[in-house]
C-alpha distance (Angstrom), angle and dihedral (degrees) to the residues before:
residue distance angle dihedral
M1 . . .
N2 3.79 . .
E3 3.82 124.0 .
P4 3.77 132.7 159.4
D5 3.82 114.7 -88.1
P6 3.81 103.5 -110.6
G7 3.75 92.8 -153.1
A8 3.75 136.5 47.4
A9 3.76 115.2 -96.4
P10 3.84 113.8 -105.9
A11 3.78 122.4 -117.5
E12 3.80 106.1 -77.0
P13 3.81 124.2 -146.0
Q14 3.75 119.4 -121.8
P15 3.82 121.3 -123.3
A16 3.84 108.8 -101.2
A17 3.86 87.4 -136.5
R18 3.80 91.8 63.7
R19 3.82 87.0 90.0
L20 3.84 89.2 65.4
T21 3.77 113.8 106.8
P22 3.84 121.0 -131.6
R23 3.76 88.7 -106.0
A24 3.78 91.9 51.9
I25 3.86 91.1 48.3
A26 3.79 90.9 50.8
A27 3.78 91.0 49.2
Y28 3.81 88.8 53.4
L29 3.79 89.6 51.1
D30 3.77 91.4 49.6
Q31 3.82 89.3 62.3
H32 3.82 92.1 59.3
V33 3.81 107.6 22.4
V34 3.79 125.9 54.8
G35 3.87 121.8 -142.9
Q36 3.78 124.5 -21.3
E37 3.84 89.7 112.0
E38 3.80 96.6 165.5
A39 3.81 92.2 47.5
K40 3.80 89.7 50.7
K41 3.73 92.0 51.0
I42 3.81 92.8 49.5
L43 3.82 93.8 47.3
S44 3.76 93.1 44.5
V45 3.80 92.2 55.2
A46 3.83 90.7 42.6
V47 3.76 95.6 55.2
Y48 3.71 94.6 39.2
S49 3.81 90.3 53.4
H50 3.83 91.7 44.8
Y51 3.78 95.1 55.4
R52 3.77 92.9 40.7
K53 3.74 87.8 56.9
L54 3.80 90.6 53.6
A55 3.78 91.0 48.5
R56 3.79 90.8 58.9
G57 3.77 90.5 75.8
R58 3.79 130.3 -148.3
D59 3.79 96.9 -65.9
A60 3.79 93.7 68.2
Q61 3.80 113.0 127.3
V62 3.83 94.5 -136.7
E63 3.83 121.3 47.9
L64 3.80 110.4 -138.7
A65 3.81 119.4 -149.0
K66 3.77 121.1 -128.2
S67 3.79 118.2 -107.8
N68 3.77 114.9 -152.3
V69 3.80 118.7 -168.5
L70 3.81 135.3 -124.3
L71 3.82 116.7 -151.0
I72 3.82 114.8 -158.6
G73 3.77 123.9 -173.0
P74 3.77 146.2 106.3
T75 3.83 120.8 -68.0
G76 3.78 114.9 -82.3
T77 3.82 96.2 24.5
G78 3.79 94.6 119.4
K79 3.82 105.1 -96.4
T80 3.85 94.4 135.5
L81 3.81 92.6 40.4
L82 3.75 92.6 51.8
C83 3.79 92.5 50.5
E84 3.87 92.5 48.4
T85 3.82 88.7 49.1
L86 3.74 91.4 49.8
S87 3.77 91.5 54.1
R88 3.83 91.6 52.0
A89 3.81 90.2 50.5
L90 3.80 90.5 50.7
K91 3.76 93.6 40.1
V92 3.80 93.5 -133.3
P93 3.84 130.8 132.2
F94 3.71 114.9 -90.7
V95 3.83 135.4 -166.9
T96 3.82 135.6 176.5
A97 3.79 128.5 -145.2
D98 3.79 134.7 -174.5
A99 3.78 115.2 -127.4
T100 3.83 89.7 -158.3
S101 3.82 90.6 60.5
L102 3.81 90.0 49.2
A103 3.82 90.2 52.8
Q104 3.80 91.6 50.9
S105 3.80 94.0 51.4
K106 3.80 122.1 93.8
F107 3.85 89.7 -150.1
V108 3.78 104.1 52.9
N109 3.79 94.5 163.4
E110 3.83 92.1 54.1
E111 3.79 90.0 49.0
I112 3.82 90.3 52.3
E113 3.77 91.0 48.6
G114 3.81 87.2 50.7
I115 3.88 88.4 58.3
L116 3.79 90.1 54.3
R117 3.77 93.0 48.2
R118 3.82 89.1 53.1
L119 3.77 88.7 52.1
I120 3.82 89.5 54.4
E121 3.83 89.1 49.8
K122 3.84 90.8 51.4
A123 3.89 85.2 52.2
D124 3.84 89.4 54.8
G125 3.78 90.1 -111.8
D126 3.81 93.7 -53.3
V127 3.85 101.9 136.5
A128 3.81 92.3 -173.6
R129 3.84 90.9 56.7
A130 3.76 91.5 44.0
R131 3.79 89.4 57.1
R132 3.79 87.2 64.7
G133 3.78 92.9 50.2
I134 3.82 135.4 114.1
V135 3.78 126.7 -116.2
F136 3.83 121.3 -164.8
I137 3.78 116.1 -162.6
D138 3.77 112.6 -169.0
E139 3.81 130.9 -158.3
V140 3.77 96.1 25.2
D141 3.74 86.8 151.8
K142 3.82 88.2 71.5
L143 3.86 88.6 66.0
K144 3.75 89.7 91.2
A145 3.78 139.6 77.2
A146 3.78 121.8 -95.5
E147 3.72 115.6 -97.4
G148 3.88 111.6 -74.3
Q149 3.73 91.3 15.2
P150 3.89 126.0 103.9
R151 3.76 112.6 -98.5
A152 3.84 109.9 -81.7
A153 3.76 110.3 -104.9
S154 3.82 91.0 -146.5
G155 3.83 91.8 52.3
E156 3.78 92.1 48.7
A157 3.80 91.2 46.9
V158 3.83 90.8 53.9
Q159 3.79 89.7 49.7
H160 3.79 90.8 54.1
A161 3.78 92.7 46.4
L162 3.79 92.9 48.2
L163 3.82 96.1 46.7
K164 3.79 89.9 59.4
I165 3.73 96.1 57.1
M166 3.86 91.2 37.7
E167 3.79 89.3 59.1
G168 3.86 92.8 46.4
V169 3.74 131.3 -94.9
P170 3.83 136.6 156.5
V171 3.73 108.3 -99.7
R172 3.84 121.6 -161.2
L173 3.78 109.4 -133.6
G174 3.71 100.3 173.8
E175 3.75 144.5 -30.3
G176 3.83 106.2 -26.1
Q177 3.88 93.1 -15.2
Y178 3.72 122.0 117.3
M179 3.78 132.3 176.8
D180 3.80 119.9 -156.2
T181 3.85 109.6 -151.1
T182 3.81 95.5 -169.3
H183 3.78 94.2 105.7
I184 3.80 100.1 34.7
L185 3.77 112.8 110.3
F186 3.82 112.6 -132.6
L187 3.83 119.4 -155.3
C188 3.79 115.9 -173.5
G189 3.77 125.3 -167.2
G190 3.76 142.7 -174.7
A191 3.75 145.2 148.9
F192 3.89 92.2 -117.8
V193 3.80 92.4 -159.7
G194 3.78 108.7 -160.6
L195 3.78 95.9 25.9
E196 3.80 90.9 106.4
N197 3.85 87.6 62.5
I198 3.76 90.3 54.9
T199 3.81 94.2 46.6
A200 3.82 91.8 47.1
R201 3.77 89.7 56.9
T202 3.80 100.0 39.4
H203 3.79 94.9 42.2
A204 3.74 89.9 55.9
F205 3.82 87.6 76.5
G206 3.76 123.7 61.5
F207 3.79 93.0 14.7
I208 3.79 110.2 -179.2
S209 3.76 116.3 -118.8
A210 3.79 134.1 166.7
S211 3.76 142.7 164.7
D212 3.75 124.9 -56.1
A213 3.75 89.9 -101.8
D214 3.81 92.3 68.5
S215 3.72 120.8 93.5
Q216 3.84 109.5 -96.0
K217 3.85 89.4 -156.7
I218 3.79 91.4 59.4
L219 3.78 92.4 45.0
D220 3.78 92.9 50.2
R221 3.78 89.4 51.1
L222 3.79 93.3 51.8
N223 3.79 92.8 45.9
A224 3.80 91.7 50.0
R225 3.79 95.3 48.2
I226 3.79 116.3 121.0
K227 3.74 108.4 -122.0
P228 3.83 127.1 -144.4
T229 3.82 89.2 -117.4
D230 3.82 88.5 57.9
L231 3.77 89.1 56.9
F232 3.86 92.1 45.6
E233 3.84 89.5 53.4
F234 3.81 91.0 47.5
G235 3.81 89.9 57.0
L236 3.78 111.1 -90.6
I237 3.74 114.5 127.3
P238 3.80 113.8 -116.8
E239 3.82 94.1 -116.5
F240 3.82 92.7 53.5
A241 3.83 93.8 45.3
G242 3.77 88.7 48.4
R243 3.81 90.3 61.4
L244 3.87 87.9 59.8
P245 3.80 102.2 58.7
I246 3.82 93.9 155.9
V247 3.80 118.0 69.0
A248 3.83 124.1 -170.0
T249 3.84 117.9 -172.3
F250 3.76 121.0 -150.7
Q251 3.83 118.6 -150.8
P252 3.81 124.9 -134.2
L253 3.83 111.9 -95.6
S254 3.79 117.4 -107.4
R255 3.79 124.4 -149.4
E256 3.80 89.6 -102.2
M257 3.82 91.4 54.2
L258 3.81 92.0 47.7
V259 3.80 88.4 53.9
R260 3.83 90.9 50.5
I261 3.77 90.8 47.7
M262 3.80 90.4 58.4
T263 3.79 95.0 45.9
E264 3.81 115.8 23.9
P265 3.81 112.3 53.1
R266 3.76 120.7 83.9
N267 3.75 91.0 -114.0
S268 3.78 95.1 37.3
I269 3.82 119.4 153.2
Y270 3.79 90.8 -109.7
N271 3.83 93.8 50.6
Q272 3.79 91.4 47.7
F273 3.86 92.7 53.7
R274 3.83 92.3 42.1
E275 3.78 86.3 58.1
I276 3.80 92.7 48.6
F277 3.79 90.0 51.4
R278 3.82 91.0 44.3
Q279 3.77 89.6 57.3
E280 3.77 87.1 59.2
G281 3.81 91.4 50.0
V282 3.82 92.0 -106.5
E283 3.79 130.3 122.3
L284 3.80 114.3 -137.7
V285 3.87 116.2 -151.1
V286 3.77 119.1 -177.4
A287 3.79 118.2 -173.8
P288 3.83 119.3 -126.3
R289 3.81 89.5 -117.1
V290 3.86 89.5 65.5
F291 3.85 92.5 59.8
Q292 3.74 90.0 50.2
E293 3.82 91.0 53.1
I294 3.77 91.7 47.8
S295 3.79 92.7 49.7
E296 3.82 90.1 52.0
L297 3.75 91.1 53.6
A298 3.87 90.5 48.0
I299 3.79 90.2 53.4
E300 3.78 88.9 54.3
Y301 3.79 91.6 51.4
K302 3.81 90.6 56.0
V303 3.86 96.2 -146.1
G304 3.75 98.0 106.2
A305 3.83 117.3 -135.4
R306 3.80 93.6 -14.1
S307 3.75 92.3 89.3
L308 3.77 98.0 49.8
R309 3.76 98.0 84.0
G310 3.76 93.3 48.9
I311 3.76 93.1 52.0
F312 3.80 92.4 45.7
E313 3.89 92.3 48.6
E314 3.80 90.8 48.8
M315 3.84 88.4 54.0
V316 3.86 95.6 50.9
T317 3.77 100.7 34.6
P318 3.83 96.2 88.0
V319 3.85 89.1 50.7
L320 3.84 94.0 46.7
Y321 3.83 86.1 51.0
E322 3.83 91.2 59.0
I323 3.83 103.5 33.8
P324 3.90 100.1 73.4
D325 3.85 88.3 58.5
R326 3.78 95.5 41.8
S327 3.83 109.1 77.2
D328 3.84 89.4 168.4
V329 3.81 94.4 63.9
R330 3.81 115.2 94.3
R331 3.72 103.7 158.6
V332 3.80 135.9 34.3
E333 3.80 120.4 -162.6
I334 3.79 123.5 -168.6
D335 3.78 114.8 -170.4
S336 3.82 100.6 168.0
L337 3.72 138.3 15.7
F338 3.79 87.2 -131.0
S339 3.80 100.0 50.0
D340 3.80 132.5 67.6
P341 3.81 117.7 -91.9
R342 3.83 117.0 -111.3
L343 3.83 115.4 -120.2
L344 3.78 108.5 -156.1
A345 3.78 128.7 -167.7
G346 3.75 121.8 -127.7
């Protein structure tokens, strides 16, 4: 899979967005992603620092190591969305991969090479631009054995294969084509179910305390920090966890946050369907109560924000079926998820 690059790498363009400050990156994320303020702050600083390192050039006196990021949080809390939005802010190519699929493949190296090929495709064939891209690998927590079972050989093999490209190596993709992964930023994510039990036990020892003059907020953050040893005990090999020095934790979504997700972002579900209705010459008005009802159903489904669109589409589908053939309708009002919408003439 890996061979030395026979030629010197060409000069590579820098992303225009590298001039964005962490605060500006976080502000952009706020327009598209609701909540997860601490995770936004951590990711904003991480990507800013990463691209600033690349901008220093090869003549820098001190070589700075790459810091990939581990995203930990329940399913449907916005990990993938946040990564996609980051790539748009930075104007760099972005691809996602599923660690579970890699573990199920007999040809892990070929699957990883496929990820890099897709990154080049996202860069419109520009290898130099792809070398500055972002790769998000989801469900890395699945690369471990079930509790009480010996560690899965396939999962451990995938961890070993991934840590090589995450650190940075020239990868041969085809005849005469190489891809150096040194400057690619890798973001890994997973729910890590059960990790809270490990941290609850391990953090009970060596708890940091200080005088009343110290900032309690800082102490709370230090005490809540996920340690590398917690990840080792969970099932990640030390070498793999070591390639992910930055950890951002995503919080479960509350009902209030689910309502905000449906209504506040620029591309919120509500705004998308209002635009669809507007193209039909119809105004869509959904009462606040409806979003509360949808959020309550989503909480019951236990998949975070992933179920919101499905519930919303199910609600408006009967109306969208009627509207194209009803030129008299100019306004649709939905007062409850459990009552029929009102179709009003202009």
